N, C-alpha and C positions, 0 to 999 in steps of 0.2 A: 504493500500500500504506500502510495506516494504522499508527499506533504499536501495538506489542504488548509484553507483559511476559513475561519468563522468570524462573522461580524455580529456582535450583540452588545446591548447596553453601551453603545458608542465606543466599544472596544473592537480591536482587530487582533485576533490571535491565530497562530499557526499550530497545527497538530500533525503528528505522525501516526497516531493510532486512533481508531474510531472512538467516539465519545457519546455517552448518553446525554440528552438534553438536560435532564435533572442534575447531572453532575457538574453542569456549568453554573448552577445556582448555589447560593449559600444555604445552610440548613434552615435558616429562618424563611428564606424565599421559597423553599420547596413546598410549603403549604400556602404561600401567598399567590403563586401562579398556578393556573389550572391546565394550560396547554401552551403550545407555541406555534407560530407561523414560520415555516421553514421554506424559503424561496416561494412564498405565496401558497404553500400547502399547509393545512392544519395537521399537526402531529401531536401525539401524546408525549408527555414528558419522559416516558421510558423509551422513546424513539432514539435510535442510534444514528449519528451523523458520521459520514466518512468521505465527504465531498465538500467543495467550496459552497458556502451558504451564508445568507443573511437571515438572522434569527430574531424574531420579535416574541418575547414572552407575554402571554395574555392573562390578565387578571379580571376582576369584577367590573372594570370600566369598559370591557370589550364584549361585544355581542357573542363572539365565538367562545370566549372564555366562559361566559355564563351558560352557554349551551352545555358545555362539559360539566359545569357545576350542577346544573339542574338534572342532567342525566345521572350523575353520581349520587345526587340526593335521592332520586327515585330508587336507585339500587340500595342505598342505606335504609330507606323506609321499608322496602320489601324484605331486606335482610333482618331488620329489627323485629318485624312482625313474625317472620319465620322462626326466629330465636325464641320469641314469646310463646308461639303456638304454631307448629308446622302445619296444622290443618286449616289455618286461616287462609281464605281465598280473597286476595286483594285486587281491586281494579282501580287504576288511576286515570283520571281525565283532567283536562284543563277546565278552569272555572272562572268565576267572576273575580274582579280586582286582581287579575294576573296571578292567580293562585292555582294550586293543584287540589283536586277533590279525590280523597281516598274513600272508596266504597267497599264495605265489607260484604261480600256476596253470600257468606254463610247465614242462613236464616235463623240459626240457633244462637248467634252471637250478637249481642246488642252493644252498640257504641255508647259509652258513658264518659263522664268526666274522669273517673278513675282509670278507665281504659286508655284515654288519651294521656293521662299522667304517666302511666306505666310504659306506654309506647315511647313517649318523649324521653323518659329516663333511660330506656334501653338504647335509643339512638345516641344519646350523649355518652353512655358507657362504651359503645363501639367506637365512637370518635376518639375518646380519650385513649383507647388502646392503639390508635393510629395504625391499624393493620394495613399491610400492603395489598393492593389490588393486582393480582397476578393474572396476566392474560394467558389463556390456554387455547390453542387451536385444535379442534377435534373434528372428525368426519361426522356427517349428518347422522349416521346410524348410532354413533356413540352419543351424540347430542340428544337423541331421542331418549336414551336410557337415563341421561342426567336429568332431563325434563321430568321424566316419570318419577325419579327418585325425590325430586323437590316439589312434586305436585303441580307442575306447570304444563299440564296437558294442552292448554290453550296455545302454547307456543309451538307444539309439534306440527299442527296442520299448516302453519305458515311456511314451514320448510319446503313444502311442495311448490311454493311460488318464488323461492329464492333461486336465482341462477347458480349461485355458489354451492359447492359440495362440502364446504366446511363451515364451522361456526366458531366465532371468537368469544369464548366464555371468559368471564372474570371470576376468579376465585378469591374469597376473602374469609379467612378464619373458618375454612371448611364449607362455606356457602358458595353456591354457583348460581350465576344468572347471566343473561345476555340482554343488553339494553339498547341495541341498535344505535350506538353513538359512542364517541370517545369518552374516556374516564380519567379521573385524576389518578396519580400513581399510589397515593395513600388516602385512606378513608378519612384521615384526620384533617384533610383540606376542607371538609364540609363542616363549617362551624356556625353558620347562621341559618336559622329557620324559625318559624312560628307555627305551632301546631295547636289547633283549637277545634272544639266540638261544633258539628254542623247539625246533625240529627242522629236518630238511633241507628241509622245505617252507615253513617260515614262522618268524615272529618275533613277540615281544610288545612292545608299547609302552605304558608307563604315562604318565599325565598328571595334572596337578593336579585336585583335586576340591573342590567347594564344601563338602562335609562336613568336609574337612580344612583349611578356610580358605585355599584356593588353593595348597595344597602337595600334592606327590605322596604318596599314602598308602603305608604299608608294604606290601611285596609279600608276600602270604601264600598260598603255593601250596595249591591244593585239588585233589589228584589225582583224587578220585572225581567231583567236580563237573566238572572239565575233561574227564574221560573221557565224562561224560554229554553235554556240549556237543559234543564231537567225534562221538559216536554220533548225536546229533540232526542234525548237519550232514551226516554221511555218508548217513544214511537219507534225508534231504530231497534230497540230491544224486542218490541212486540212483533215487528215484521221481519226481523233478522237481518239488519244492516248495520249493526254496531261495531263490526270488525271487518277488516279487509277480507278475511277468508269467507265470511258470510256474504259479503257483497259479491265476491267471485262465484260463490255457489249459486247465487241468484242468476247470474249470467249463464253459468254452465248447466244448471239443472232446470230452472224455470223458463229460461229463454230471454232473449233481449227485449222482445216486444212486451212481454208480461212485466218485466222489471221496469222498463221505461214507463209503462202505463201506471204501475204502482206508485212510482215517485211523482209523476205528473198529477195523479189523482190527489195526492197529499197537498200539492200546491193549489189545485182547484178547490179543495175543501176549505183551505185557509182563505182564499179569495172570496168564497161564498160566505164565510163567516164575517169577513169585513163588510161585504155588501149588505148583509142583514143588519149589522150594527149601525152602519151609516143610514140605512133606510129607517131604522127606529128613531134616529135623531134628525131626520130630514127637515123638521120644522125649525131647527136652530143651526145646524152645521152648514157652512157655506164654503169653507176653505179646507181642502185636503192637502196636508203637508207630508211629503215623502223625503226621507233622508237615510243615508247609510254610507258605509265606507266604500272605498274604491272597488269596482268590479263585483258589486253585490247584485247587479241586475236591475238597477232602479228604472232604467228606460223601458225595458220590456214589462216590468211589473206595472208601471204607470199606464201603459197601453192596455194591459190585461185588466187592470182595475177599471179603466174606462168602459171596457166591454161588459164587465161584471155589473157595473152600475146601470148601464143601459138595459141589462136584463131585468133590473129592478124598476125600470121606468124612470131612471134618473139620468138627465143629460149633464154633460160636463164639458168644460174647455180646459186645455192645458196651456200653462204659461211658463215660459222659460226664465229662470232667474238670471241666465247669462245676458238677457237683453237689458238688464239694469246695471251692467258694469259702468263705472265712471270712465271718462276718457283716460287713456294710459298715463297722461301727465299728472292726474289727480289720484292715482292708485297709490296706497301706502307702500313703503319699501320693506322688504324682509331684512334679516340680519346680514345678508350678503349684498344688500343694496339693490336688489332686483325687485321689480313690481310683484307684490304679494297678492296674487289673484285669488288666493284662498281666504283672505281676510274679509271679515264682514264689512269693514270700511271700504272695500273695493266696490261695493254696491251702492247705488243711490237708494238707500233705505227709505228716505222720506217720500220720494216719488212712488216707490213700490207700494207703500202703505196708502198713499192718496188714491192710486189706481185701484187697489183692492177694495178700499172703502166705497169708492164710486160704483164699482161693478156690483158689489153686494147690495148697494142701494138702488140697483137696476138702472143706473145712468149709462148713457153711451160713452164709451171711453176709447180713445185712440192710444194704443200701447206703443212703447218704443221698440225698436229692433237694433241690436248692437251689430254694427258692421265691423267684423274683425279685420278686414283688409284695410278699411279706413281708420280704424282705431277709435271710433266714437259712435254714438247712437244716431239712428235715423228714424223716420216715421215708420211705424209698424202697422199691424192690423187693427181694425176697429171692432169692438164687441159691445153688445148690449145683452145682458143675461135675461133669460126668461125666468119667471117665478119658479123657484125650486131647482134651478140649475146651479151646479157646483163648479168650483175652480180647483184644478189640480196644479200644485207647484212641486217641483222636485229639485233637490240640490243639497249641497253640503250644509247650508244654514237653514234648511227648511223647518227644522224643529226648534230653532233658536227663537226664543220669545223676543229677543231684540230685533229680529228681522220683521216680525209681524206685530209689533208693539201696539198698534192702533186697533187691531182686530181682537175682540173679546175672546177669552179662552173657549167659551161654550160654542163659539162660531167656527172653531177649528177641530179637525180630526187629524191626529198626528200618527204617522206610520213610520216605524224604524225597520229597515230591511238589511239583512246580512245573512250569509251562509253560516249557520251554527254547526260546525263540523265536530260532532261528538262521535268520532270514529277512532278505534284503536288498532294498532298492528297486533298487539296482544294485550293482556290485562295490565301489564306494567309499562306499556309504551303507547301513550296517546299521540294522536296526530295533531299538529299545530292548528289552532283555530284560523290562522291566516294563510295557510298553505294553498288552499283551493282558490282563494281570491288572487293570489300571486300567479298561480298556474293559469287561471282564466285570463289574466291581464297579459301575460307573456305570449300566449297563443293569439289573442285578439290583436295585440299591438304588432306582432310579427306579420300576421296574415293580412291585416286590413289598414294598418297605419305606417307600414314600411319602417318599423322600428325593430332594431336588433334586440336580442335577449339582454345583451349587456346594457343597452340604453334603458330598457325597462327596469332592470335591476338597479341601475344607478339612480333612477328617480324614486325607487321604492322607499328609502329612508325619509325623503321629504314628504312623500304621500302619507306615510305612517305618522309623521309629526303633525301633519295637518289634521289627521283623524283624531289623534289624542287631544289636539287643541280645540277642535271645533265640533266634533261629532259625538264622541263617547259620553261626554257629560250630559248630553241632551236625550239619550235613549230612555232614561227613566221617566221622562215626561211624555212618552209615546202612549197613545191609546191602544196601539196594537204593534207587536213585534213579529215581523214576517220572516220566517226561516227560509232563505232562498236556496239552500243546499239541495241538490239533486244527487242522491246517493249513487246513481249510475254514472255521473258525469266524469269521475276519475277515469273510468274505463274508456269513455269516448275521447277524452282529451289526451290519453296516454301517448299514443303514437306521435301526434303533433308535438306534444310537450317534450318528449325525449329527443326528437329530431332537432328541435330548436335549442334545447339546453345543451346538447352535445356539441353544438357549434362553438361554445365558449372554450377558448384555449386554456391550457393549464397555467400559462403565465399571465392570464387575465386577472385583474383584481376582483372579478366577480365569479371566478371559477369555484370558490368555496361554496357560495350560495347556490350556484347552478348544480353542483355535485350533490348537495344536500337534498335538493328537490328531486334529482334523479333517484337517489336512494329511497325516497318516499314513494314516488309514483310507480316505480318499477314492479311493485308487488301486486298491482291490479292487473287483471286480465284485460285484453283488448276487446272493445265493442265498436261496431260500425255506427256511424251517425245517421244511417239510412232511415231509422224509424223515429228519430227525434222530432216531435211535432214542430211545425213552423212557428208556433207562438210560444215555444218553450223559452224560459230564461236562458238556457244554455245556448240557444241560437244566437244570442247577442254576442257570443264569443267565438262561435265556430262558423257563422256566416250565412245562414239560410233563413233569417228571420223574416216573417211576413210583415214586420213593423219597420223594416229597414228604411223606408222612405216616409214613415209617419212622423209628423211634427207635433 
């Protein structure tokens, strides 16, 4: 082996023998850092370097570092419960206020405050021992025997959908598990969490986030949002779509058409429920406000809601908030000095409220139209509502009371829309709540907006900041939360998504994100888009929507 150079912590050092990343750190730093970026590839701290490399050690300030922390925390949680009672069957999902929800599946075990205290104590005991996490590579047949030994039968079936013939287990003090993600080298690196009672079936666990610089964020209960997540999980459990394997079984056994119709019927039922609620309030409601994060399917949903309301004898018009943008010179600037088009102050809120008031009062109103080529508003369409006719608005600020401050609350019906992805790879490995939105956007942007995967990924952090700033705090004020997830959509999007994601080169700054999405979506079987209805929310992202020209 020849001489090679490593650059890290503003140092440049030469080596003649291979070196583990963790051995480049002081003993104190070995639990401070969770992983490292080596020539733009995420590696565990046990990784051995034997070539020229630039190394960045990642801690709680970094998104990738916190992915490793959260993965290891889930391992610690499962390990502690196994040590307390090997018969306990735990399922972990993502939940409100950026927390994890631990569900005890055993019907004969009740979660109590003393149960939580005992679990918390065991987790701290394991951490204090600072056991190493030893990676062991075994063939799938041996993995099956390990899963059986530790009561993890749910993990066995997923092996069928892995192209790899081996499994990377992690062993810690005699306990084995596989968490589909990188881990810290020692369990003692996991020192921050908050564990508390939720109900007799489960508990919540908060953990540090990179958005809060490695600290545990403030717990902000969201009853309506959590109720929607619970409903999503219960419906998925009832029809058998709460895991990747069960979704694949629907495709393989029930057939594509039946599976698509099942999921679309669920959307139809929710739309019908909204239609009935609005019909009951038709004497007071005049403004329907629709908001949700990026790639939630807001445009298609608004069109389908319009059709649903027509079926109830209710006429509507749709008004775009984009037409109320101020001239570019008057738009506030963001922290980078660029026009902040997501800010509420980028809209002419006063004019919007005046127009809405006049329309509701059945006055004839000429609305503005924003000409994006000219950069300012021009004369738009003229409307005069009939008695009982409603207005639909859709946009990032639609649920914000500051946008519609002159319209009384009882005159508004607010709808929050987002895909609530309560799906697991297996009981210990939940799927990120934002993954499907990002997959949707990558496919749509590439196919219809001439945007590369890297461009979409580069914009995603800014999109997410805008969502946290303007959307999530308003969801609890919604009259209805619509779950726009279609459980079959992963299978339809898979081929396009993989082809686009695999175009990201290994030296790209976005390779890490692209590779993580590849690892997630590869487990789904492939479905044709042949039978997807033309009015499906999914068509907004794959391109055959019957609403493509609808304004």
